[in-house]
C-alpha positions as CSV (number, residue, x, y, z in Angstrom):
1,M,94.0,108.3,80.9
2,T,96.4,111.2,80.6
3,L,96.5,114.6,82.2
4,Q,96.6,116.1,78.7
5,A,93.2,114.5,77.9
6,I,91.6,116.0,81.0
7,H,93.3,119.3,80.4
8,R,91.9,119.5,76.9
9,L,88.4,119.3,78.4
10,Y,89.3,121.6,81.3
11,E,90.7,124.3,79.1
12,S,88.1,124.2,76.4
13,R,86.2,127.4,75.8
14,P,83.4,127.7,76.4
15,F,83.8,125.2,79.3
16,R,81.6,122.2,79.1
17,P,81.0,120.3,82.3
18,F,82.2,116.7,82.2
19,V,82.1,113.5,84.3
20,I,85.2,111.5,85.2
21,H,84.6,107.8,85.4
22,L,86.8,105.7,87.8
23,A,87.7,102.1,87.8
24,D,85.7,101.4,91.0
25,G,82.5,102.7,89.3
26,R,82.4,106.1,90.8
27,K,81.5,109.1,88.6
28,I,82.9,112.5,89.6
29,P,81.4,115.5,88.0
30,V,83.5,118.6,87.1
31,Q,81.0,121.4,87.1
32,H,83.3,124.4,86.6
33,P,87.0,124.8,85.7
34,E,87.6,126.5,89.1
35,F,86.5,123.2,90.8
36,M,89.5,121.2,89.5
37,A,93.3,121.4,90.1
38,S,96.2,119.2,89.3
39,A,99.2,118.2,91.3
40,P,102.6,119.3,89.9
41,S,103.5,115.7,89.3
42,G,100.7,115.4,86.8
43,R,99.4,112.1,88.2
44,T,96.8,113.4,90.6
45,I,93.9,115.8,90.2
46,F,91.6,117.3,92.8
47,V,87.9,117.8,92.0
48,Y,85.8,119.9,94.3
49,G,82.0,119.8,94.7
50,S,79.7,122.8,95.1
51,D,79.4,121.9,98.8
52,D,83.2,122.1,99.4
53,S,83.6,118.3,99.4
54,F,86.5,117.1,97.2
55,H,87.9,114.0,95.6
56,I,91.6,113.2,95.1
57,I,91.9,111.2,91.9
58,D,94.8,109.1,90.7
59,L,94.8,109.4,86.9
60,L,95.7,105.7,86.6
61,L,92.2,105.0,87.9
62,V,90.3,107.1,85.3
63,T,88.6,104.9,82.7
64,D,86.5,107.4,80.8
65,L,85.7,111.1,80.4
66,E,82.0,111.8,79.6
67,I,80.7,115.1,78.2
68,K,77.0,115.6,78.2
69,P,75.6,116.7,74.8
70,N,74.2,119.9,76.1
71,G,76.9,120.5,78.7
72,S,74.5,119.7,81.5
73,L,75.3,117.3,84.4
74,K,71.7,117.2,85.7
75,R,68.9,115.2,84.2
76,R,65.8,117.1,83.2
77,K,62.4,115.8,83.9
78,S,60.2,115.5,80.8
């Protein structure tokens, strides 16, 4: 996965929340553009949660980027 692919999602307007899938099976939601930053080297990104938790992600471990059809990261009950 490249930083450019993630930046295309990050910079899209209007912003649509997306999920970063990692090789170890974790799924990291990016809920808002202000919740993500990239290192100057371009190999690492930082993703913050709404509770001030954060993930440091090596882009070599990213396997997929998922965009929800309606831009929502939460499931709705029927």
